[in-house]
VEXDREN-2710 file (C-alpha; in Angstrom, 1 decimal):
% VEXDREN-2710
k/r/px/py/pz
1/UNK/-24.4/10.0/-3.4
2/UNK/-26.5/11.6/-0.6
3/UNK/-24.4/12.6/2.4
4/UNK/-26.5/10.5/4.9
5/UNK/-26.0/7.4/2.8
6/UNK/-22.2/8.0/2.7
7/UNK/-22.3/8.2/6.5
8/UNK/-24.1/4.8/6.7
9/UNK/-21.9/2.9/4.2
10/UNK/-18.9/2.0/6.3
11/UNK/-21.2/0.2/8.8
12/UNK/-23.1/-1.3/5.9
13/UNK/-20.1/-3.2/4.6
14/UNK/-18.8/-4.1/8.0
15/UNK/-15.9/-1.7/8.1
16/UNK/-15.3/1.6/9.8
17/UNK/-15.8/2.6/13.4
18/UNK/-18.6/1.0/15.3
19/UNK/-21.2/3.8/15.5
20/UNK/-24.9/3.8/15.4
21/UNK/-26.0/3.4/11.8
22/UNK/-28.2/5.8/10.0
23/UNK/-30.3/5.2/6.9
24/UNK/-31.2/7.8/4.3
25/UNK/-34.4/8.5/6.3
26/UNK/-32.4/8.9/9.5
27/UNK/-33.7/5.8/11.3
28/UNK/-31.0/4.9/13.9
29/UNK/-30.4/1.4/15.0
30/UNK/-27.4/-0.3/16.6
31/UNK/-25.2/-2.0/14.1
32/UNK/-25.2/-5.8/14.0
33/UNK/-21.7/-6.1/15.4
34/UNK/-22.5/-3.9/18.3
35/UNK/-25.6/-6.0/19.1
36/UNK/-23.4/-9.2/18.8
37/UNK/-20.9/-7.7/21.2
38/UNK/-23.6/-6.8/23.7
39/UNK/-25.5/-10.1/23.7
40/UNK/-23.0/-12.7/22.3
41/UNK/-23.3/-14.9/19.3
42/UNK/-25.9/-17.2/20.9
43/UNK/-28.8/-14.8/20.7
44/UNK/-28.9/-14.3/16.9
45/UNK/-28.4/-18.0/16.3
46/UNK/-31.2/-18.9/18.7
47/UNK/-33.5/-16.1/17.3
48/UNK/-32.9/-17.2/13.7
49/UNK/-33.8/-20.8/14.4
50/UNK/-36.8/-19.6/16.4
51/UNK/-37.9/-17.4/13.4
52/UNK/-38.0/-20.5/11.3
53/UNK/-39.8/-22.4/14.0
54/UNK/-42.5/-19.7/14.1
55/UNK/-43.0/-20.0/10.4
56/UNK/-43.4/-23.7/10.8
57/UNK/-46.0/-23.4/13.5
58/UNK/-48.0/-21.0/11.3
59/UNK/-48.8/-24.0/9.0
60/UNK/-51.8/-26.3/9.3
61/UNK/-53.1/-28.3/11.0
62/UNK/-52.5/-25.4/13.5
63/UNK/-54.7/-22.3/12.9
64/UNK/-51.8/-20.1/13.9
65/UNK/-51.3/-18.1/10.7
66/UNK/-50.5/-15.0/12.6
67/UNK/-47.2/-16.6/13.8
68/UNK/-45.8/-16.1/10.3
69/UNK/-45.5/-12.3/10.5
70/UNK/-43.9/-12.7/14.0
71/UNK/-41.4/-15.1/12.5
72/UNK/-40.4/-12.5/9.9
73/UNK/-40.2/-9.9/12.6
74/UNK/-37.7/-12.0/14.5
75/UNK/-35.8/-12.7/11.4
76/UNK/-35.7/-9.0/10.5
77/UNK/-34.3/-8.1/13.9
78/UNK/-31.6/-10.7/13.5
79/UNK/-30.6/-9.8/9.9
80/UNK/-30.9/-6.0/9.9
81/UNK/-27.5/-4.4/9.6
82/UNK/-25.6/-7.7/9.1
83/UNK/-23.1/-8.5/6.4
84/UNK/-24.4/-10.7/3.6
85/UNK/-22.3/-13.6/4.7
86/UNK/-23.7/-13.4/8.3
87/UNK/-27.2/-13.2/6.7
88/UNK/-26.4/-16.4/4.9
89/UNK/-25.6/-18.3/8.1
90/UNK/-28.5/-17.0/10.1
91/UNK/-30.8/-17.6/7.1
92/UNK/-29.7/-21.2/7.0
93/UNK/-30.6/-21.6/10.7
94/UNK/-34.0/-20.1/10.0
95/UNK/-34.5/-22.4/7.1
96/UNK/-33.6/-25.4/9.2
97/UNK/-36.0/-24.3/11.9
98/UNK/-38.7/-24.2/9.2
99/UNK/-38.1/-27.2/7.0
100/UNK/-36.8/-29.9/9.4
101/UNK/-40.2/-30.1/11.2
102/UNK/-42.3/-29.1/8.2
103/UNK/-41.0/-31.9/6.0
104/UNK/-40.9/-34.6/8.7
105/UNK/-43.7/-36.4/6.9
106/UNK/-41.2/-37.3/4.2
107/UNK/-39.4/-39.4/6.8
108/UNK/-42.4/-41.7/6.9
109/UNK/-41.8/-42.3/3.2
110/UNK/-38.1/-42.6/2.7
111/UNK/-36.5/-42.6/6.2
112/UNK/-34.7/-39.9/8.2
113/UNK/-31.6/-39.4/6.1
114/UNK/-33.4/-38.3/2.8
115/UNK/-35.8/-36.2/4.9
116/UNK/-32.9/-34.3/6.4
117/UNK/-31.1/-34.0/3.1
118/UNK/-34.3/-32.5/1.6
119/UNK/-34.8/-30.1/4.5
120/UNK/-31.2/-28.9/4.3
121/UNK/-31.4/-28.3/0.6
122/UNK/-34.6/-26.2/1.1
123/UNK/-33.0/-24.4/4.0
124/UNK/-30.2/-23.2/1.7
125/UNK/-32.7/-21.2/-0.3
126/UNK/-33.7/-19.4/2.9
127/UNK/-30.0/-18.9/3.5
128/UNK/-29.6/-17.2/0.2
129/UNK/-32.6/-15.0/0.9
130/UNK/-31.2/-14.2/4.3
131/UNK/-28.0/-13.0/2.7
132/UNK/-30.0/-10.8/0.4
133/UNK/-32.2/-9.4/3.2
134/UNK/-29.1/-8.5/5.2
135/UNK/-27.7/-6.8/2.1
136/UNK/-30.8/-4.6/1.5
137/UNK/-31.4/-3.9/5.2
138/UNK/-29.4/-0.6/5.0
139/UNK/-31.5/0.8/2.2
140/UNK/-34.3/3.2/2.8
141/UNK/-37.6/1.4/3.0
142/UNK/-35.8/-1.9/3.6
143/UNK/-38.9/-3.9/4.6
144/UNK/-40.2/-3.5/1.1
145/UNK/-37.0/-4.7/-0.6
146/UNK/-36.6/-7.5/1.9
147/UNK/-40.1/-8.8/1.2
148/UNK/-39.2/-8.9/-2.5
149/UNK/-36.0/-10.8/-1.7
150/UNK/-38.1/-13.4/0.1
151/UNK/-40.4/-13.8/-2.8
152/UNK/-37.4/-14.3/-5.1
153/UNK/-36.1/-17.0/-2.8
154/UNK/-39.4/-18.8/-2.9
155/UNK/-39.7/-18.4/-6.7
156/UNK/-36.2/-20.0/-7.1
157/UNK/-36.9/-23.0/-5.0
158/UNK/-40.2/-23.6/-6.7
159/UNK/-38.3/-24.1/-9.9
160/UNK/-35.0/-25.8/-9.1
161/UNK/-33.7/-28.4/-8.8
162/UNK/-35.7/-31.1/-10.6
163/UNK/-38.6/-28.7/-11.4
164/UNK/-38.6/-27.2/-7.9
165/UNK/-40.3/-27.9/-4.6
166/UNK/-42.9/-25.2/-3.6
167/UNK/-43.9/-27.0/-0.4
168/UNK/-43.6/-24.6/2.5
169/UNK/-44.3/-21.4/0.7
170/UNK/-45.5/-18.9/3.3
171/UNK/-48.8/-18.5/1.5
172/UNK/-49.7/-22.1/2.0
173/UNK/-50.0/-21.5/5.8
174/UNK/-52.4/-18.5/5.4
175/UNK/-55.8/-19.9/4.2
176/UNK/-57.5/-18.6/7.4
177/UNK/-55.5/-15.4/7.7
178/UNK/-56.2/-11.8/6.8
179/UNK/-53.8/-12.0/3.9
180/UNK/-55.5/-14.9/2.1
181/UNK/-57.7/-12.7/-0.1
182/UNK/-54.6/-11.4/-1.8
183/UNK/-54.4/-14.7/-3.6
184/UNK/-57.1/-13.5/-5.9
185/UNK/-55.0/-10.5/-6.9
186/UNK/-51.6/-12.0/-7.2
187/UNK/-51.5/-15.6/-6.2
188/UNK/-49.4/-17.1/-3.4
189/UNK/-46.5/-14.8/-4.3
190/UNK/-48.5/-11.7/-3.2
191/UNK/-49.5/-13.3/0.0
192/UNK/-45.9/-14.2/0.8
193/UNK/-44.9/-10.7/0.0
194/UNK/-47.5/-9.2/2.3
195/UNK/-46.8/-11.5/5.2
196/UNK/-43.0/-10.8/4.9
197/UNK/-43.7/-7.0/4.6
198/UNK/-45.8/-7.1/7.7
199/UNK/-43.2/-9.0/9.6
200/UNK/-40.3/-6.8/8.6
201/UNK/-42.5/-3.8/9.4
202/UNK/-42.8/-5.2/12.9
203/UNK/-39.1/-5.5/13.1
204/UNK/-38.6/-1.8/12.3
205/UNK/-40.8/-1.1/15.4
206/UNK/-38.2/-2.8/17.5
207/UNK/-35.0/-1.6/15.9
208/UNK/-35.5/2.1/16.4
209/UNK/-36.3/1.5/20.1
210/UNK/-33.1/-0.4/20.5
211/UNK/-31.2/2.5/19.1
212/UNK/-32.9/5.1/21.4
213/UNK/-33.8/7.5/18.6
214/UNK/-34.3/11.1/19.4
215/UNK/-37.9/11.1/18.1
216/UNK/-39.3/7.7/19.0
217/UNK/-42.9/8.5/18.2
218/UNK/-42.1/9.6/14.7
219/UNK/-39.9/6.6/14.1
220/UNK/-42.6/4.2/15.4
221/UNK/-45.3/5.8/13.2
222/UNK/-43.0/5.5/10.1
223/UNK/-42.2/1.9/10.9
224/UNK/-45.9/1.0/11.5
225/UNK/-46.8/2.1/7.9
226/UNK/-45.3/-1.2/6.5
227/UNK/-47.4/-3.3/8.8
228/UNK/-50.6/-1.3/8.1
229/UNK/-50.1/-1.4/4.3
230/UNK/-49.8/-5.2/4.3
231/UNK/-52.9/-5.8/6.5
232/UNK/-55.1/-3.2/4.8
233/UNK/-54.2/-4.7/1.4
234/UNK/-55.4/-8.1/2.6
235/UNK/-58.7/-6.7/3.9
236/UNK/-59.3/-4.6/0.8
237/UNK/-59.0/-7.7/-1.4
238/UNK/-61.8/-9.5/0.6
239/UNK/-64.6/-8.7/-1.8
240/UNK/-62.8/-10.6/-4.6
241/UNK/-63.4/-13.9/-2.7
242/UNK/-67.1/-13.6/-1.7
243/UNK/-68.5/-17.1/-1.7
244/UNK/-72.0/-15.7/-2.3
245/UNK/-71.0/-14.2/-5.7
246/UNK/-73.1/-15.9/-8.3
247/UNK/-71.6/-18.5/-10.6
248/UNK/-72.8/-20.0/-13.9
249/UNK/-75.1/-22.4/-12.1
250/UNK/-75.1/-24.8/-9.1
251/UNK/-74.1/-28.5/-9.5
252/UNK/-74.3/-31.4/-7.1
253/UNK/-71.0/-33.2/-6.8
254/UNK/-69.7/-36.2/-4.9
255/UNK/-66.2/-37.1/-3.6
256/UNK/-65.5/-40.8/-2.8
257/UNK/-62.8/-41.9/-0.3
258/UNK/-62.6/-45.7/-0.4
259/UNK/-59.7/-46.0/2.0
260/UNK/-56.7/-48.4/1.8
261/UNK/-55.9/-51.7/3.4
262/UNK/-52.8/-50.4/5.3
263/UNK/-50.7/-47.3/5.9
264/UNK/-47.3/-46.6/4.5
265/UNK/-45.3/-47.6/1.5
266/UNK/-46.8/-51.1/1.2
267/UNK/-50.5/-50.0/0.8
268/UNK/-50.1/-50.5/-3.0
269/UNK/-49.3/-54.2/-2.5
270/UNK/-53.1/-54.7/-2.4
271/UNK/-54.1/-52.7/-5.4
272/UNK/-57.1/-54.9/-6.0
273/UNK/-58.3/-54.1/-2.5
274/UNK/-57.9/-50.4/-3.0
275/UNK/-60.0/-50.6/-6.2
276/UNK/-62.6/-52.8/-4.5
277/UNK/-62.9/-50.3/-1.6
278/UNK/-63.7/-47.5/-4.0
279/UNK/-66.2/-49.6/-6.0
280/UNK/-68.0/-50.6/-2.8
281/UNK/-68.1/-47.1/-1.4
282/UNK/-69.5/-45.8/-4.7
283/UNK/-72.2/-48.5/-4.7
284/UNK/-73.1/-47.6/-1.2
285/UNK/-73.4/-43.9/-2.3
286/UNK/-75.7/-45.1/-5.1
287/UNK/-77.8/-47.0/-2.5
288/UNK/-78.0/-43.8/-0.3
289/UNK/-79.2/-41.8/-3.3
290/UNK/-81.9/-44.4/-4.1
291/UNK/-83.1/-44.3/-0.5
292/UNK/-83.3/-40.5/-0.5
293/UNK/-80.6/-40.1/2.1
294/UNK/-78.4/-37.9/-0.1
295/UNK/-79.0/-35.8/-3.2
296/UNK/-78.2/-37.4/-6.5
297/UNK/-74.8/-36.2/-7.7
298/UNK/-74.2/-35.0/-11.3
299/UNK/-70.5/-36.1/-11.2
300/UNK/-68.3/-38.1/-8.9
301/UNK/-64.5/-37.8/-8.2
302/UNK/-62.3/-40.7/-7.2
303/UNK/-58.8/-40.3/-5.8
304/UNK/-55.4/-40.7/-7.4
305/UNK/-54.3/-44.3/-7.5
306/UNK/-57.9/-45.6/-6.8
307/UNK/-57.4/-47.9/-9.8
308/UNK/-53.7/-48.8/-9.9
309/UNK/-54.5/-51.9/-11.9
310/UNK/-54.6/-50.4/-15.3
311/UNK/-58.3/-50.5/-16.3
312/UNK/-57.6/-49.7/-19.9
313/UNK/-55.7/-53.0/-20.2
314/UNK/-57.2/-55.2/-17.4
315/UNK/-60.7/-56.4/-18.1
316/UNK/-61.4/-57.3/-14.5
317/UNK/-60.6/-53.8/-13.3
318/UNK/-62.6/-52.3/-16.1
319/UNK/-65.6/-54.5/-15.2
320/UNK/-65.5/-53.5/-11.5
321/UNK/-65.4/-49.8/-12.5
322/UNK/-68.2/-50.2/-15.0
323/UNK/-70.3/-51.8/-12.2
324/UNK/-69.7/-48.8/-9.8
325/UNK/-70.3/-46.2/-12.5
326/UNK/-73.5/-47.8/-13.7
327/UNK/-74.8/-47.9/-10.1
328/UNK/-74.3/-44.2/-9.6
329/UNK/-75.4/-43.3/-13.1
330/UNK/-73.2/-40.2/-13.7
331/UNK/-69.6/-39.6/-15.0
332/UNK/-66.9/-40.6/-12.6
333/UNK/-63.3/-39.4/-12.6
334/UNK/-61.1/-42.4/-12.0
335/UNK/-57.5/-42.0/-10.7
336/UNK/-55.5/-44.8/-12.6
337/UNK/-52.0/-45.8/-13.3
338/UNK/-51.6/-46.7/-17.0
339/UNK/-49.0/-49.3/-17.9
340/UNK/-48.5/-49.1/-21.7
341/UNK/-46.3/-51.9/-23.2
342/UNK/-43.8/-49.3/-24.3
343/UNK/-42.5/-46.3/-22.4
344/UNK/-43.1/-45.1/-18.9
345/UNK/-46.1/-45.4/-16.6
346/UNK/-48.7/-42.6/-16.7
347/UNK/-50.5/-41.2/-13.7
348/UNK/-53.9/-40.7/-15.4
349/UNK/-57.3/-39.3/-14.5
350/UNK/-60.0/-41.0/-16.6
351/UNK/-63.5/-39.8/-17.3
352/UNK/-65.6/-43.0/-17.1
353/UNK/-69.2/-42.7/-18.3
354/UNK/-72.1/-45.1/-17.5
355/UNK/-72.8/-47.5/-20.3
356/UNK/-69.9/-46.1/-22.4
357/UNK/-66.7/-46.6/-20.4
358/UNK/-63.5/-44.4/-20.6
359/UNK/-64.1/-41.3/-22.8
360/UNK/-61.3/-38.9/-21.9
361/UNK/-58.1/-38.7/-19.9
362/UNK/-55.8/-36.2/-18.2
363/UNK/-52.1/-37.2/-17.6
364/UNK/-50.4/-35.7/-14.6
365/UNK/-47.9/-33.2/-15.9
366/UNK/-45.9/-32.5/-12.7
367/UNK/-44.6/-35.8/-11.6
368/UNK/-42.8/-36.1/-8.3
369/UNK/-39.0/-36.6/-8.3
370/UNK/-37.9/-39.5/-6.1
371/UNK/-41.5/-40.7/-5.9
372/UNK/-42.8/-41.1/-9.5
373/UNK/-39.4/-41.0/-11.1
374/UNK/-35.8/-41.3/-9.8
375/UNK/-33.2/-38.8/-11.0
376/UNK/-29.6/-39.8/-10.4
377/UNK/-30.7/-43.2/-9.3
378/UNK/-27.2/-44.5/-8.4
379/UNK/-26.5/-41.5/-6.2
380/UNK/-29.9/-41.5/-4.5
381/UNK/-29.4/-45.2/-3.7
382/UNK/-26.6/-44.2/-1.3
383/UNK/-29.1/-42.4/0.8
384/UNK/-32.0/-44.8/0.8
385/UNK/-32.5/-48.4/-0.3
386/UNK/-36.2/-47.6/-0.9
387/UNK/-35.2/-46.0/-4.2
388/UNK/-35.7/-49.3/-6.1
389/UNK/-39.3/-49.5/-5.1
390/UNK/-39.8/-47.2/-8.1
391/UNK/-38.7/-49.7/-10.7
392/UNK/-40.3/-48.0/-13.7
393/UNK/-40.4/-44.2/-14.0
394/UNK/-43.5/-42.3/-14.9
395/UNK/-43.8/-40.2/-18.0
396/UNK/-45.4/-36.7/-17.5
397/UNK/-48.3/-35.4/-19.6
398/UNK/-48.0/-32.3/-21.7
399/UNK/-51.5/-30.8/-21.9
400/UNK/-53.7/-29.0/-19.4
401/UNK/-56.7/-31.1/-20.4
402/UNK/-60.1/-30.0/-19.1
403/UNK/-62.7/-32.8/-19.0
404/UNK/-66.4/-32.1/-19.5
405/UNK/-68.3/-34.2/-16.8
406/UNK/-72.0/-33.8/-17.1
407/UNK/-72.7/-30.0/-16.7
408/UNK/-69.2/-29.1/-15.4
409/UNK/-65.9/-28.5/-17.1
410/UNK/-63.5/-30.1/-14.6
411/UNK/-59.9/-29.0/-14.4
412/UNK/-57.5/-31.5/-12.7
413/UNK/-54.4/-30.9/-10.5
414/UNK/-53.3/-34.3/-9.4
415/UNK/-51.9/-34.3/-5.8
416/UNK/-48.4/-32.8/-6.1
417/UNK/-49.5/-30.5/-8.9
418/UNK/-51.6/-28.4/-6.7
419/UNK/-48.4/-26.8/-5.2
420/UNK/-47.4/-25.4/-8.6
421/UNK/-48.8/-22.0/-9.7
422/UNK/-48.5/-22.5/-13.5
423/UNK/-50.0/-25.9/-13.5
424/UNK/-53.3/-24.8/-11.8
425/UNK/-53.4/-21.5/-13.7
426/UNK/-53.1/-23.2/-17.1
427/UNK/-56.0/-25.5/-16.2
428/UNK/-58.3/-22.6/-15.2
429/UNK/-57.3/-20.6/-18.3
430/UNK/-58.2/-23.7/-20.3
431/UNK/-61.8/-23.4/-19.2
432/UNK/-62.1/-25.2/-15.9
433/UNK/-65.3/-24.2/-14.0
434/UNK/-64.3/-26.2/-11.0
435/UNK/-61.0/-28.0/-9.9
436/UNK/-60.5/-31.6/-8.8
437/UNK/-57.5/-32.6/-6.8
438/UNK/-57.3/-36.4/-6.8
439/UNK/-54.6/-37.3/-4.2
440/UNK/-53.0/-40.3/-2.6
441/UNK/-51.7/-39.5/0.9
442/UNK/-51.7/-43.1/2.3
443/UNK/-48.0/-43.4/2.0
444/UNK/-47.4/-40.6/4.6
445/UNK/-49.7/-42.1/7.3
446/UNK/-51.2/-39.9/9.9
447/UNK/-48.7/-37.0/9.4
448/UNK/-49.3/-33.3/8.8
449/UNK/-48.8/-33.7/5.1
450/UNK/-52.4/-34.1/4.2
451/UNK/-53.4/-31.0/6.1
452/UNK/-50.6/-29.0/4.5
453/UNK/-51.8/-30.1/1.1
454/UNK/-55.4/-29.3/2.0
455/UNK/-54.3/-25.7/2.7
456/UNK/-52.7/-25.5/-0.7
457/UNK/-56.1/-26.5/-2.3
458/UNK/-57.8/-23.8/-0.2
459/UNK/-55.4/-21.1/-1.5
460/UNK/-56.0/-22.3/-5.0
461/UNK/-59.8/-21.9/-4.5
462/UNK/-59.3/-18.3/-3.4
463/UNK/-56.7/-17.6/-6.1
464/UNK/-58.9/-18.7/-9.0
465/UNK/-62.4/-18.3/-7.5
466/UNK/-63.2/-22.0/-8.1
467/UNK/-64.8/-24.8/-6.1
468/UNK/-62.1/-27.3/-5.3
469/UNK/-62.9/-31.0/-4.8
470/UNK/-60.2/-32.9/-3.0
471/UNK/-60.5/-36.7/-3.3
472/UNK/-57.8/-38.6/-1.3
473/UNK/-57.6/-42.4/-1.0
474/UNK/-57.2/-42.3/2.8
475/UNK/-58.2/-38.7/3.5
476/UNK/-58.4/-35.9/4.1
477/UNK/-61.0/-35.5/1.3
478/UNK/-62.8/-32.2/1.2
479/UNK/-65.2/-29.9/-0.7
480/UNK/-63.8/-26.4/-0.7
481/UNK/-65.9/-23.3/-1.7
482/UNK/-64.5/-20.5/-3.9
483/UNK/-63.6/-18.4/-0.9
484/UNK/-61.4/-21.2/0.6
485/UNK/-63.8/-22.4/3.2
486/UNK/-63.9/-26.2/3.8
487/UNK/-67.6/-26.9/3.4
488/UNK/-67.1/-30.7/4.2
489/UNK/-64.2/-33.0/4.9
490/UNK/-63.6/-36.6/5.9
491/UNK/-61.5/-38.2/8.6
492/UNK/-58.4/-40.1/7.8
493/UNK/-58.2/-43.8/7.0
494/UNK/-62.0/-44.4/6.8
495/UNK/-64.3/-45.0/3.8
496/UNK/-66.6/-42.0/3.2
497/UNK/-68.4/-40.0/0.6
498/UNK/-69.1/-36.3/0.5
499/UNK/-72.1/-34.8/-1.4
500/UNK/-72.7/-31.1/-1.8
501/UNK/-74.2/-28.5/-4.1
502/UNK/-71.4/-26.1/-5.3
503/UNK/-71.2/-23.2/-7.8
504/UNK/-69.6/-23.5/-11.2
505/UNK/-67.8/-20.4/-12.4
506/UNK/-66.4/-19.2/-15.7
507/UNK/-65.3/-15.7/-14.7
508/UNK/-61.7/-15.3/-13.7
509/UNK/-59.8/-13.5/-11.0
510/UNK/-57.0/-10.9/-11.6
511/UNK/-54.6/-13.6/-10.4
512/UNK/-55.7/-16.0/-13.1
513/UNK/-55.3/-13.4/-15.8
514/UNK/-51.9/-12.2/-14.6
515/UNK/-50.4/-15.6/-14.0
516/UNK/-46.8/-15.4/-13.0
517/UNK/-46.4/-11.7/-13.7
518/UNK/-46.9/-10.6/-10.1
519/UNK/-44.3/-13.1/-8.8
520/UNK/-41.9/-11.9/-11.5
521/UNK/-42.3/-8.3/-10.6
522/UNK/-42.0/-8.8/-6.8
523/UNK/-38.9/-11.1/-7.3
524/UNK/-37.4/-8.4/-9.6
525/UNK/-37.9/-5.8/-6.9
526/UNK/-35.9/-7.9/-4.5
527/UNK/-33.2/-8.7/-7.0
528/UNK/-32.7/-5.1/-8.1
529/UNK/-32.5/-4.0/-4.4
530/UNK/-29.8/-6.6/-3.8
531/UNK/-27.8/-5.3/-6.8
532/UNK/-28.2/-1.7/-5.6
533/UNK/-27.0/-2.6/-2.1
534/UNK/-24.0/-4.5/-3.6
535/UNK/-23.1/-1.4/-5.7
536/UNK/-23.3/0.9/-2.7
537/UNK/-21.2/-1.5/-0.6
538/UNK/-18.5/-1.5/-3.3
539/UNK/-18.6/2.3/-3.5
540/UNK/-18.3/2.4/0.3
541/UNK/-15.2/0.2/0.3
542/UNK/-13.6/2.3/-2.4
543/UNK/-14.3/5.5/-0.4
544/UNK/-12.8/4.0/2.8
545/UNK/-9.7/2.8/0.9
546/UNK/-9.3/6.3/-0.6
547/UNK/-9.7/8.0/2.7
548/UNK/-7.2/5.7/4.4
549/UNK/-4.7/6.1/1.6
550/UNK/-4.9/9.9/1.9
551/UNK/-4.0/9.7/5.6
552/UNK/-0.8/7.8/5.0
553/UNK/0.4/4.4/5.9
554/UNK/1.1/3.1/9.3
555/UNK/-1.6/5.1/11.1
556/UNK/-4.0/2.2/11.7
557/UNK/-7.1/1.1/10.0
558/UNK/-9.5/3.2/12.0
559/UNK/-7.4/6.3/12.3
END
């Protein structure tokens, strides 16, 4: 083991005399316990919570993406040199600072207790990442390993429990930032890695100054490399997301937002009114086309739950949809809830053609736990009496069906699905030339939820180089170009329709081809670094015990 590493190991495991720590590259910084003694326990607790708060503030609807690297910088200063168990605690505070405000929209749906339970559960993933970051912070080049640990934490919470909850991934706050083009290379995982790397690089600018190194200019230059690497990588990827890049052809599309009778959980009590709203707004669009006020669309997208009265089994609902589709004269994607006599409900997108009727379906594959189905129903009932509003669970689909609508092969990611990498990637690999995101956000009222989800759709547009059409019952609906730009969007809780000419594309980005490989590699980097740090810590303890044993008993721990 290199001599400089041996010198650093006692401080790395929290034992040995309190001396300035030295990494293998000779970067000095005051050990965490020395900083705690100097400033007290309050400062790292407050700073950790503030780091999470900065991450939260970087998310839409605020255009403050640059706060995310600052949040990681603060977190890095707090965690560097700490024991893993201290990193766990400070990471938990950072997670609470992020998720308690970020997920406050869930309180509008299920009340404050389930909201806080969900926020705490998600915060524990950040706590685990904090422990790992603290562990690797003594390794040479620690910002690189720490960024990998962060990606591993996000990958874990995107998969467990109940299929995972990717909401709040750092990348979903970055559609306007310099790191966004990296989505086309490696998806959201690469964006998250770059943002964390830049932030931890900023932290290394602060830590050497606090330790008063003998050569501050050299230390600062070395630390700045991490920040520059992350930013330059984002800028270098920009040509991959050029909106002017030619596609297969241009197609005119329309998105219909019919609106709902009321906000909140009870909007579905008037399902016929919701369907009627979308029928009328489509008929108005047809009248606008006939009058020459807008261009005639070649396909139309309705939102999720726009036809909650099963039109495949209810003749009145089917007749109303037939009337609207005949008026506009092109295929319409209908968001419906199927109620088969046997089995669970199905959240379905139906291709409805004029003069023909339903000709193809896509069944939502990622259904929302505690929304579309209730796991552990008897336990969940202890936290919210609203659990019994879901009386019949939904059944997920199994295939990434792409529906041909007029000239376009349309891939579908229904609402919650747009947050999951594999669901969207499978759809594009299946031949989708543009993406539709039918959504129903009426349940969450005028919260930040709809803007957070819109940002996810923008990242998916960049990631796969596809136009994304967001159709929401109550807004915000939007037309997003392949570079992530919102070309048009509606307001909330108002009927509206958007019409635009957009490119179809069949070419794929590196991110589409690689799928989850980039995330797996980055997460593995973090995991391996944690293992290395743990092995070195064990070796350090063994060395300390051996040295103390050789000096004889009774001479004191630090003799």
